C-alpha positions in Angstrom: 0.3 0.0 -0.3 1.5 3.1 -1.5 2.0 5.9 1.4 -0.9 8.8 1.7 0.6 12.6 0.6 2.0 14.7 4.1 -1.0 17.5 4.9 0.7 19.7 2.7 0.8 18.4 -0.9 -3.5 18.6 -0.4 -6.0 21.1 -0.4 -9.4 19.6 0.7 -12.6 22.0 0.1 -15.0 20.3 2.0 -18.7 20.3 2.4 -19.7 22.1 -0.8 -23.2 21.5 -1.8 -24.6 19.8 -4.8 -28.2 19.8 -3.8 -30.9 20.8 -1.6 -33.9 18.6 -0.8 -36.2 20.6 1.7 -34.7 20.8 4.9 -32.0 17.8 3.7 -28.5 19.6 2.2 -26.2 17.2 0.1 -21.7 18.3 -0.1 -18.9 16.7 -1.0 -15.0 17.4 -0.2 -13.2 17.6 -2.6 -9.1 16.9 -2.4 -6.6 18.3 -4.7 -3.4 17.9 -4.8 -2.2 21.1 -3.3 0.4 21.5 -6.3 -2.2 21.2 -9.2 -3.5 24.3 -10.7 -5.1 23.2 -14.0 -8.8 20.8 -14.7 -7.8 17.6 -13.1 -9.4 13.6 -14.1 -12.2 12.7 -10.9 -11.9 9.9 -9.1 -15.8 10.1 -7.0 -16.1 8.4 -4.0 -19.8 7.1 -4.2 -21.8 7.0 -0.9 -24.1 3.7 -2.1 -25.5 2.7 0.7 -26.3 6.3 2.1 -25.0 6.7 5.3 -24.8 9.4 6.4 -21.2 9.7 8.2 -19.5 8.0 5.0 -17.6 11.2 3.6 -16.5 11.9 6.4 -15.1 7.8 7.4 -11.7 7.5 7.3 -11.7 4.4 4.2 -13.3 7.4 1.8 -11.2 10.2 2.9 -8.0 8.0 2.9 -8.9 7.3 -0.5 -9.5 10.4 -2.1 -6.2 11.9 -0.3 -4.3 8.9 -1.9 -5.5 10.1 -5.2 -4.5 13.2 -4.9 -0.5 11.2 -5.0 -0.8 10.4 -8.7 -2.2 14.1 -10.2 -5.7 13.1 -9.8 -8.9 14.4 -7.9 -10.7 12.8 -5.0 -14.7 13.1 -4.1 -16.5 11.6 -1.5 -19.8 12.7 -1.8 -23.2 12.6 0.9 -26.1 10.3 -0.3 -29.7 8.9 1.1 -30.1 5.7 1.6 -33.6 5.7 -0.6 -32.5 8.2 -3.6 -28.6 7.0 -3.3 -29.5 7.3 -7.9 -30.8 10.2 -8.4 -28.2 11.7 -5.3 -25.9 11.0 -7.7 -27.4 11.7 -10.5 -27.9 15.1 -9.1 -24.4 15.6 -8.2 -22.5 13.9 -12.0 -24.8 17.3 -13.0 -23.8 19.8 -10.3 -19.9 18.1 -11.6 -20.3 18.9 -15.4 -22.5 22.2 -14.7 -19.9 23.5 -12.7 -16.5 21.6 -13.5 -14.5 24.6 -13.7 
């Protein structure tokens, strides 16, 4: 297993809202190599079970950090158990619209 990048080698944008549904706010965290300056390929770690704690789970955040060492962006995201498919579609639509 490869070591994770040092904290100074990663930039993290936390709690970026991608969907609001009534009182429910769904967000994602974006992990970037600290020295990136342009568009990057993105690896999305999908919360396929809709658990509210998944975005911050050490396994998911570790994967998101690990891909930055390879020059990629990593994303962990919220979803809801009953609407995972719709939430993922909304998330992809958000990324498509806001890729810059």
